[in-house]
N, C-alpha and C positions, 0 to 999 in steps of 0.2 A: 761580564760579556753580553753586550747586546744580544738578541736572538739575531742567528744568520741565516740569510737563505742559502737555501740548499738543494741540489739536481745531479743529476745523473748522467753520465756519456756511458753509452752502450757500443761497444764496437763489433758487437754481435761476433764474440768469439767462439771458436769449433772448437769443441772439445774431446778427446779422444774417445772413441769408442761410442761417439754419439755421431747423428747426421747434421747435416746445415738446417736440415727440416726441424729438428731438436731444437736450435739455437732459436729459429725464429720462433717457434713456441716458447719456449722460454723466454726473448725478450718481451711478448706480450704479459705473461703473469708477473714479469719482475714490472715493468711500466704501471700495469693495473696495481700492484701493490704499492709502487712509489707515488702513484695518485693518493691511494687512500693515506699513508704517510706523510702525506704534506710535503713530498720534493715538488719544488717550482717546475722542473725543466726536466725533458727525456731527451738525450741528443745523440745522435749516429754521426759518426766519421767516417768521411768516403777515405777507401783503401783499395787498392787493385794487386792482383798477383801475390796474395798470402794469401798460406795454405790454411793460417790460423783465423783470419778475418773477413766474415762474409757480408760488410756492410758495403761491397762495391756500388749496389746500385740504391742508393744513400736516398733519393726520393721517395722511392717504395716504399723501402721500411718508415719513414716518417710516416706516408699515408696509413701504412698499416697500422702503427701504434695510434695513432690519432683517430683511426676508423675502431679502437677497440678501446679508448678512454673517452672520457669525460671533460675533464676540467684541468688537465697538467698540460702545459704549455710542450710542443713537441720539435725538433728542429733538427738542425746539421751544426756539427763542431770538429770539422765545417764539410761544407762545399769547396773543393780545390778547384776555385775559381778560373783558373788559366786551363783549365782540361774542358772547358765547356764556353761555349758562346753566353754573354750575357743576357741576351732576347732571352735564349732560351730556359735559362737559370730564370728570368723575371716573369717566365711564362708558368712554368713549373709551380715554382712558389706561389704564384698569383693563384693557381688552381688549387693548391693546397690552403690556402689562406679562404679562398672562396667557399670549400669545402667543409672546413673548418675554422670557422670564423675568431678572430681574436686569440688563437692559439699556436700560430706557426712562429717559428724562431728560424735566421737567416743568418747562419754563421760563414764566414767565409776565409780560405786560406790560400795560399800562394803557392804551396808546396805541391808536388804531383800526388804524394799519398802513394808515392811507390817509387821502385828502381829505374832508372833511365830508358832502358830498353821498351818496360811498359810504358812512361811515359811518352815515348817516342810513339808505340803502338796507339795511346790515345790520341795525342796531338798533332802526331806527323809534323811537317814541316812547318808547325806551328810552336816549336820547341823555346821558342824565344818570350812566349805570352806571359810568365812571370814577371819579365820585366816591365810590361804592360798592365799589372795589377793594379796600380793605382787609379787608371783610365777604365778600368774595365769596371772597378768600385762605383766610377762615377757615373759610368754607362748604366748600371743597374739601378741606380738611383733616379737616374733620367726616366728611365722607364717604368717605375713606381710611380714616379710624379707627374707622367706624361706629356712631358716637354722634351722628347729627344731630340737633337738636332738633326738627326738622319731623317725625321718626319716618321717614323717606323713606331708602331705601339705594341705593346707587350698586352693581347687580349688572352686570358684574364691576367689583371696583374698592375695594368695603370689603376692608379687611383687608390690604389689599398695600403695600408696602414701596416708593413711587414718589418719588422725590427732587423735592422744588419747590425751583424757583430764582426769584429776583425778578431782573427785568430792568430796567434802565434807565437813562437819559441825563440824568437831574435828582437834586439832593438829594433830591429826595420820596419816590423809591423807595429812597435808602439808610436812611432814617429807617423805614422798613417791614422791610426786610430785617433790618439790625440789630437791630428790636424784638422781630421774632419769629424771630430767632436762624437765619435761611436763609442759604445761600450766595447771593452778589451777582454778577450777570453786568453789565457796564458795558458800552453801544456807544458804544464810543470809536472806532469805525471810521469814523463819521459824526457823533458828536455829543462832539465831545473838550473843549466849554467847561467843562464840569464836572466833569470826569472826577477830575482830584484831590481837590476837594472833596469830591466823592460819597464815594470811597474814603477818605479820613480820616474821615468822617463816621459811616460805616459802622463803621470798625474802632474808633473811639472808643467809639461807645455800643452795642458788640454785647453782645447777652446771650446767654449759652450756654442751649442748648436741647437736647430731644431729637433732634435733627437735628445740631447741631455745637458741639462746645465751645470752638470758636475759631472767628474770621472767616475766609471764605474768598474771595478775590476772582478773577474769572473777567473778563480784559481783550480785547476783540477788537478786533482791529487789521487793514489793510490788508496783503499783502505780495505782491510781485512779485519773485521771482527767477529769474535766466537766467545762462547762462555768463559774461555780461559785465555791468558795470556798464551798457553803453551799449545792449546790446539788452533790460536789464530796463526802461530808463527808455522806452524805445521801447513795450515790451508795456504799460507805465503807462498810456501815453496812450489807452488804452480807456476807463479809469476816469476820466481828467481829461475825458476828452468826455461820458462819463456824467454827473458832477457837474457838467458844466457844462450838461447838460440838464436837471435838476433843477433850478439856480439859475433859468435860464430862464424854464422852465417847459415846454420843448423836447424832452420825453422820446422818447428813441428807443432802438432794441434797442442791444445792446452792439456797438460800430463796431470795424471792426480799427483798428490802430495807425496812427498816422501818424508822419511822420518829426521834425515840430517841431508844438508847438501855438501858435505865435505867430501866425500865422494864422488860428487856428479862434476862437479867444477872445479878448473884449476885457480889458482890464487889471481892472476890474469883476469881470467873470466869474471870471477868473484867480483875483484876490486874495478872493472868496467861498467858490470851490469848495476850493481849498487852505485853507482855513479848516478847513472840513470834514474835509479829508483830512490833518489834522495829525499824526495817527499813521497814516504811512503809511510802510512799510520797503521798498526798491528800490536794488535791485542784483544784484552775482555774489552766489555762495553765502558769500564771508568778509566782502563788506559787510554782508549782511543779517544774518549771524552778530553781527556786532560792533554794530550798530544794535539789533536784539531783545537783546542782553546789557545792552547800555546802559541800555533801556527797562526790562528787568525788574528789574535793580538798583536804579534810579531808585523805582520804584514800589511794589516788592515783591511784585506781582501773584501769586497761587497758581499762576495759569492762564492761558495764553495761546490763542486762538481767533481762526486764521486765515480770513481770507476772499480768495480771490484772484479779482477781475474780469480773464480773461486772455480775449482774441478766439479764440484757437488752444487746442482742448481739450489738443491733447499737449504745447503748450507749458506751459498749466496744470496738467498732470500733473507736468512736470518740475520746475514750482516747488514741490510741493509736496513730491517728493522732496529738493531742494534745502534744504529750512527743515526736513524731520524731520532729514537729516544734521546739519545746521548746530546745531541744539539737542540732537542727541545727543554730540556729538563736543565 
């Protein structure tokens, strides 16, 4: 297998017995290490009203990480565009690109990144904005090109080369990404059901553009690596507990690992959570290396984006080190 580009998705996960300020400090340290280890990009995802996810002010976190690193690309995975005015997004990312030239990515999604009540609090009467997603993406492109038909300019933003990515968890996003000739990032770390269908649809219908001459697929996956398979499986129970909270509606801060999940969740909860966690790679460095290589060979993805929900910060840093070594080896 040829060398694969590898990156990081950080959800700014809030950990039990720690503060949100701790989370942000840990993100800086993780990004600085990722830069040293050859990770290509470091993305945050927009979420709202989630007790265990502190990436609601996504643009601010992108600026914080970009300011504390030197070369790694930093961006959004993604900005939920229907929550925002395209003009404001163009201005915000134009500002970031001006401050950190050649290092900013703009990944766009159409989901609210939250529940419907919170989405209404964000969007107000604009709850149907998701249906305007293709037009809003086109508006962003016009603002960056400086030819928006309404005559309004994005300052800063106009004339800047800011890569736009389409994010998705369904075939709908694949259709848009292929039609516009944009790179496509799939949320396979929590929504695996349509992954293979969507990337096939994207590749088969891709139209070359000024951005890309051929399809480019990024897949986000969960990875937990440790010295042994047993230790990695134990660390992985924190993520399993977090997903049990998603399934049951009982969200909690990322909990410490446990020796066994048997007494923690029911069979039904386990089945639902593990279906969502299908693309999770857990084990020693050699085990994870084998699993990731098999996944990359099977899917042909161009880039793999790794998210690692690990309770102990040092264990999380070590996991990212082991993965980088595995993918480089």
